[in-house]
N, C-alpha and C positions, 0 to 999 in steps of 0.2 A: 387464896386458892387460885385466883386468876393468874397471879405472878408465877405460881408453881407450874401451872399448865403451860405458860409461855416458854418456860425453860426446858420442857421435855422435847426430845428429838422425835420428829415424825417424818415418814417417807410418803411422798405423794406419787402414786402410780397412775399414769394416764392411759385411757383406752379409747378416747374419742367421744362420740355422742353429741347431743345438741349443745351441751355446755361448751364444746369446742367447735361449734358450728359457725358458718359465715353465710350471710345473705347479701345480695347486691344492694339492698336498701335497708336503712336503719329501722324503718317502720314495718318491715316484713318479718313476722314471727313464725311463718310456716313454710315459706318458699326458700329455705336455706339448705346448704349442704353440710351434713354433720361431719364431725371429725376432721376439721381443717386447722384448728389452732393447737399448737403444741402445749403440753401441760406446763412447761416452764413459762410460756407467755401468759397462760391463765393466772399463774401465781403472781406474775409481775403486774397484773391488772387489779390486784387486791392489796392496796397500800398497807392495811393493818397487819399483813403477813410479813412485811419487811422486818428483818432483824430477828425473826424466830429461827430456831434450829430446824430447818427443813431441808430435805433432799427430794429431788424429782427424778423420775424415770418414765420414759415413754414405752409402755409394754405393747400397746396396739394403737391403731388410729382408724376406728371403724364406726359406722352407724350401728347402734346396738341391735337393730332389727336383724342384722347379719351375724350376731353372736353365735358361737359354736364351741364344740368341745376343744378344738385345738387352741383357741384363745384362753379358754378356761384352764386348760392344762398348764399353759405357760404362765398365766396369771397366778394360779395357785402356787406354782414353784417360786415365783418372785415374792409373793406375799410371805411364804414360809421362810425364804432366805432372810428377809428383813426382820421378821418376828424373832428369829433366832439370835439376832444381835442384841446384846444386853443394853446397849445405849439407845435402842429404838423403843419408844413408848407405845407407838401405834402406827397403823398404816391407813392412809386415805386413798380411795380409788375413785377417779372421775369416770363417769359411766353414762351412757345413754339411758333414757327413762324406759324405753320399750321393753327391755329384758332385764332391767336392773333387779327385779325381784327374783328372777331365776338365778342370776349370778350370785346374789347375796345368799340364797338358799344353798346353792352348790358349794360355795366356800365354807359356809357354816357346817354343812354335813361332812365335808371332806377334812377340814382343818380343825374345827372346834377350838378356835384360838383362845389362849389365856390372856391375850392382849386385845385391845380394840382394833377391829378392821371396819372402816367406815366407808360405805359407798355414798357418793353424792352425785348430783346431776343438775340439770336445768331444763326447763320447759321452753325457754327462749334462747336463741343463739347468742353468742358472744357479741355480735354486732347489733343487737336490739337497742332500742332507745333506752329501755330500762331492763337490762338483763338481770335474771334472778340467780345466775351462776355464781357471781362473786360472793354474795351473802351465804349461799349454800356451802361454798368452799370454805369460807371463814368459819362457819358453824361446824363443819365436819372436822377441820383441823383442831378446833376447840375440844370436840368430843374425843378425838383420837389422843389428846394429851391428858385426859382425865385419868388419874391413878387408879380409880375404882372400876373403870370401864373394862369390859372384855366381851368377846364374841363379835359376830358379824352383825352390823346394824346399817340402816340407811338413814341419812339425814337430808331432809328436804323441807323447805318452807318452814324452818324453825322447829320441826318435829323430828323425834328420834324413833325409828321403827325397828323392831326385831326382824331378822331375816325370815323367821318362821311365819310371820303374819303379814308382812308388808305386801301390798298389791297396788298396782297402778289402777286408779278408778276413774280418772278423767283424761280426756284426750287433749285438752288445751290449757286448763287453768294451771297456775303456778303451784297450787297446793294439790297436786295430782295424785298423791299417795295416801293410803289409809291402811289401818291395821285391823279392820273389821271389829268383831266383838271384843277382841283383846285390848284394842286401843294402843296408842303409842307408848313406848317406854317412858318418854319424857319429852322435854323441849329445851331449846337453847334461847335464853332471853338476855340480850345484850352481853353475850359472852359468858353467861352463867348457866350451868346445867340445873334443871329442875326435874327430878325423877318422879314418875307416877308408879312404876313397876320395877322389879329387879332386872339387872342385866341378864342376857341369855345364859342358860345353864353352862357352867364351865366343866367340861369332862376330860380335857387333855391334861396329862401330868406335867408336860413341858410347856413351851410357848405355843406349840401346836401339836396336832395328832400326826406323828410321823408315819404311823401305819396307814392312816387314811390317805396321806399324800402319796405314799408308795403304791397304794392300790390303784390310783388313777394315772400315775406316771408309767405304770407297766403295761398300759393298753393303748391302742391307736384310736379307739372310739368307744363310746358308751354302748352297751347293748341297745338294740333298736326297740324302742317303745313308742307305739302310736297313741295318739290322743283323738278320741272320737266324742261326739255329742249325741245325746238322745233328744228328740224333738217330735212335734206332731208330724205324722207321716214318715217317721224314720223307718228304715229297713236295713237289711243286712248286706246291701250291695257292696259297700266299701270293704267290709270285713271279708266277705267271700272273694272279692277281687284281690285282696292282699294274700289270702290263702292260695288262690289260683296262681298268682305270680310266684309265690314261694315254691309251688310245686314244680315250676319250670326252672327257677333260680333259687335253690335252697338257701343261699347266703342272704337273700332278701326276706327271709322269714322273720317276722317280729318275735322278739322274746317276750314282749308284754304288750298289753293294751290297757289304757286308762280311759274309762268312759265317764263323761260328765253327764250325770243323770238329771232329770227334772226333779224339783222338790227335794225330797229326802233320798236322793240317789236312785229314784225309780227309773225304769227303762221300758221303752216301747217293746211290746212282746216280739215283734219281728226282729228288731235289733238284738234282743236277748237270745233268740234262737241262734242267730249267726255267731254271737259271742260264745255261746255254748259249744258250737262246732270248733271255734278257735281254741277254746279251753281244752277240748278233747284232743286237739292236735298238739298240745303241749305249751300253748301260749298262756302266760299268767295274765288274768283279767282282774282288774280292781275297779271299784266304783268311787266316784267323787260326785259332787253336786255342781251344777252350773250356777247356783244361787250365789249372789255376791256376799251374803252373810249367812251365818249359821254353819252347821256341820251335818254330816250324814250320821243320824242316830241309829244304831243297830236296832233292827226290828225283826226278830225271829229268824227263820231260816232264809237264806238267800244263796243263789247260785254263785255269786261273786262276792268276795270280801270287800268291805268298805274302807276307804281312807278318810277317817272321820274329820280331821282338822286341817287338811291341806287343800289348797286350790288345785284344779286340774293340772296347771302348769307345774306346780311343785310336786304333785303326786306322780307325774311322769318322770321327773328327775329322781324322786325317792325310789321308785320302782327300778329305774335303770341302775342306780347305784347299788341297790339290793341284789340285782341280778349279776353284778360283777362278782359277787361272792359265791354264786352257784356254779 
């Protein structure tokens, strides 16, 4: 199996991030500048990748905290281009950790690929004394070469996470990602995959969803969806400020709002009243939970529908993509 994986052609797309970061001192794991090392140089620093059928392409070179729709749009197009090539078994994307879960979810929702698209990253820069990027990259290339793999996943610290569930849960440790109640799909152990759950559901007839790609290529931006939080002493100031701004500049009107509620998606009464005003003005309002685990369990009548199994970050993207069709 390992020999078969090594023979399969994979494309590595670089977008920057900590994995491509540089610091002035080898012992500095936080005071670095992200997105400094080219993806070709990253591969050159991983000797076990030598001799494999790999191609590299630099799509972007940014700190992932600055990720946005323009890069997503370009990235989705390049991923689709390579997935459509018969000789390509899978695609690897080097990415920053801060918004990796959002990029993974976006690509899964838009492309629903029938081949593996593997995002990988690092919590330490390339100049660290013991960088974690090389092993993560090697594991990601291994996953992208597996004949049974499909869908968008993230590979970090030896674990394979589905785009639907992966979340960054730690600000510093090298095992910074978790899949909550669902758990990881599997792991990579010395170049061998061990699966715990099936790969993400495959819904596209071809190598990717052409209609999904066309839907995002035909627009300049996603519909505006704001993300708010409920908390002690919350009120409707921010919601009403957005509505007031939109009254003066209609193009600034949010199409949707995602509110991360306390507990089971519960909302402070004052914030709920303001959100009701937004809903009456035509804004789609949905509830998520700010809890790290669990979901919003439907509980009788509620003014706003719940997004039961998505984090607020992914709920925002899901609503924006849904509003493209309206």
